[in-house]
C-alpha positions as CSV (number, residue, x, y, z in Angstrom):
1,M,112.0,102.8,120.5
2,I,110.7,104.8,117.3
3,F,110.3,103.3,113.9
4,V,110.5,105.6,110.7
5,Q,109.7,104.7,106.8
6,V,110.4,107.1,104.1
7,Y,109.3,106.9,100.7
8,V,109.8,109.8,98.5
9,D,107.6,112.1,100.1
10,D,105.3,110.0,102.5
11,I,106.7,109.1,105.9
12,I,105.2,107.2,108.6
13,F,106.1,106.7,112.0
14,G,105.3,105.1,115.4
15,S,107.3,104.3,118.8
16,T,106.5,102.5,121.9
17,N,106.3,105.9,123.6
18,E,104.0,108.5,122.8
19,N,106.1,111.3,124.1
20,L,108.9,110.5,121.3
21,C,106.2,110.5,118.9
22,K,105.0,114.3,119.7
23,K,108.8,115.0,119.8
24,F,109.7,113.5,116.5
25,A,106.7,115.1,114.9
26,K,107.5,118.6,116.1
27,L,111.0,118.3,115.2
28,M,109.7,117.4,111.9
29,Q,107.7,119.8,111.2
30,N,110.4,122.6,112.8
31,N,113.0,121.7,110.0
32,Y,110.5,120.5,106.6
33,E,107.4,121.8,105.6
34,M,104.9,119.0,106.4
35,S,101.7,118.3,107.2
36,M,100.3,115.8,110.0
37,M,97.8,113.5,108.5
38,G,96.9,111.7,112.1
39,E,96.8,108.2,112.8
40,L,97.9,106.1,109.8
41,S,94.9,104.7,108.2
42,F,96.2,104.8,104.0
43,F,99.7,104.6,102.8
44,L,101.3,103.7,99.5
45,G,98.0,102.0,98.5
46,L,97.7,99.9,101.7
47,Q,94.9,100.3,103.8
48,V,95.6,100.3,107.5
49,S,93.0,99.3,109.9
50,P,94.2,99.5,113.8
51,K,92.1,97.8,116.4
52,D,92.2,97.2,119.8
53,D,93.5,93.5,119.5
54,G,95.9,94.2,116.0
55,I,95.9,95.9,112.7
56,F,94.5,94.2,109.5
57,I,96.2,95.6,106.3
58,C,94.1,95.3,103.0
59,Q,94.3,97.2,99.6
60,S,90.7,96.6,98.7
61,K,90.4,100.8,96.9
62,Y,93.0,99.4,94.5
63,V,91.5,96.0,94.1
64,K,87.9,97.8,93.2
65,A,89.5,100.5,91.4
66,L,91.5,97.8,89.0
67,L,88.8,95.3,88.3
68,E,86.3,95.8,85.7
69,D,82.9,94.0,85.5
70,S,83.5,90.4,85.4
71,S,82.2,87.5,87.2
72,P,83.9,86.8,90.3
73,A,86.5,83.2,90.9
74,K,86.7,80.9,94.0
75,T,90.6,80.6,93.5
76,P,93.0,82.4,91.8
77,M,94.2,79.8,89.5
78,A,92.5,76.4,88.1
79,T,93.9,73.3,89.8
80,P,96.1,71.7,88.1
81,T,97.0,74.7,86.1
82,K,100.4,74.0,84.3
83,L,101.5,77.1,81.8
84,D,103.8,76.5,79.1
85,Q,105.4,78.8,76.3
86,D,102.2,78.4,74.0
87,K,104.6,78.6,71.2
88,S,101.4,77.9,68.7
89,G,99.2,80.3,70.9
90,K,97.8,83.7,69.5
91,K,99.6,86.5,70.5
92,V,98.3,89.2,73.1
93,D,99.1,92.8,73.5
94,I,102.3,92.7,75.6
95,S,102.1,96.0,77.2
96,S,98.7,95.5,78.4
97,F,100.0,91.8,79.5
98,I,102.9,93.6,81.5
99,G,100.5,96.2,83.2
100,M,98.3,93.5,84.4
101,I,101.0,91.4,86.0
102,G,102.5,94.8,87.5
103,S,99.0,95.7,89.0
104,L,99.3,91.6,90.4
105,L,102.4,92.4,91.6
106,Y,101.7,95.2,93.8
107,L,98.6,93.6,95.3
108,T,100.7,90.9,96.7
109,A,101.9,93.4,99.3
110,S,98.7,92.2,101.3
111,R,97.7,89.5,99.3
112,P,100.3,86.2,99.6
113,N,97.0,84.3,98.5
114,I,97.9,85.3,95.0
115,M,101.3,85.0,94.7
116,F,102.0,81.6,93.1
117,A,99.7,82.5,90.3
118,T,100.6,85.6,89.6
119,Y,104.5,84.4,89.2
120,L,103.7,81.7,87.4
121,C,102.1,84.3,84.9
122,E,104.9,86.7,85.1
123,R,107.2,84.0,83.5
124,F,105.3,84.9,80.2
125,Q,105.8,88.5,80.0
126,N,108.3,88.6,77.3
127,D,106.3,86.5,74.8
128,P,102.3,86.7,76.4
129,K,99.7,84.3,74.5
130,E,96.2,84.4,75.2
131,S,96.7,81.4,77.3
132,H,98.5,83.2,79.9
133,L,96.4,85.9,79.4
134,I,93.1,83.5,80.4
135,A,95.3,82.6,83.8
136,V,95.7,86.4,84.5
137,E,92.0,87.1,83.9
138,R,91.1,84.5,86.1
139,I,93.4,85.9,89.0
140,F,91.4,89.4,88.5
141,R,88.0,87.6,88.9
142,Y,89.3,85.9,92.1
143,L,90.2,89.3,93.3
144,K,86.7,90.2,92.3
145,G,85.1,88.0,94.5
146,T,87.8,88.9,97.1
147,P,88.0,92.5,97.4
148,I,88.7,92.6,101.5
149,F,91.1,90.2,102.0
150,G,94.0,91.4,103.7
151,I,96.8,90.4,106.2
152,W,95.8,90.5,110.0
153,Y,98.6,91.0,112.7
154,P,97.2,90.3,115.8
155,K,98.6,91.8,118.9
156,N,100.3,89.3,121.7
157,T,100.5,86.2,119.8
158,G,104.3,85.4,121.1
159,F,107.6,85.2,119.4
160,D,107.6,81.6,118.0
161,L,109.2,81.5,114.3
162,T,106.9,79.2,112.3
163,G,108.2,78.3,108.8
164,Y,105.5,76.6,106.1
165,T,107.1,75.9,102.6
166,D,105.7,74.0,99.4
167,S,107.5,72.7,96.2
168,D,106.7,71.4,92.9
169,Y,109.3,69.4,92.2
170,A,110.5,69.9,88.8
171,G,107.0,71.4,87.8
172,C,108.1,74.0,85.2
173,R,107.0,72.6,81.7
174,I,109.5,74.8,79.9
175,D,112.7,74.3,81.6
176,R,111.5,71.4,84.3
177,K,112.6,73.6,87.1
178,S,111.1,73.5,90.5
179,T,108.9,75.9,92.1
180,S,108.7,76.5,95.7
181,G,107.7,79.2,98.3
182,S,107.7,79.5,102.1
183,Y,105.9,81.6,104.6
184,Q,107.4,82.8,107.8
185,F,105.3,83.8,110.6
186,L,106.3,85.3,114.2
187,G,103.5,84.2,116.5
188,R,100.5,84.4,114.3
189,R,102.0,87.6,112.1
190,L,103.1,87.3,108.9
191,V,106.7,88.5,108.5
192,S,108.0,87.0,105.1
């Protein structure tokens, strides 16, 4: 079995059979102009660190490049934070706010621990106020204190499918909608 992922002009591949990888690499090099970078260590901003007992994926280089001088925070959002439209709040630069949210959304690929706070703040991209910016800056301060967090995919942890879910019933102050989220693990490996 061989797995291939192509994104624009980047390609990664792997197989359960090393000879199949070599064959595929030769086929690709014969038909396309490409250079082999060796074992996967960096792909689309994700740092991949293979170990004997699993693989660690993080975005610490991206986090460090993203952050300015700020003091770290222990959590991505203060509990119990309830953001609302803040109609009387001071307006902030919308393009800067959207850029910050975009950076955070990209980081959720390896940082599921910031997903809830990021998506809560993302709701206010159309008309961000100072209170929303303060919440986003708190997430960045949290990242500053935890730049090397990521996802660990251990080997040989079985194939039991386990799910966890949480919900905030009618917790949105604007429309009283519920917010929920879930994680699914295959063994001890996060898959969704």
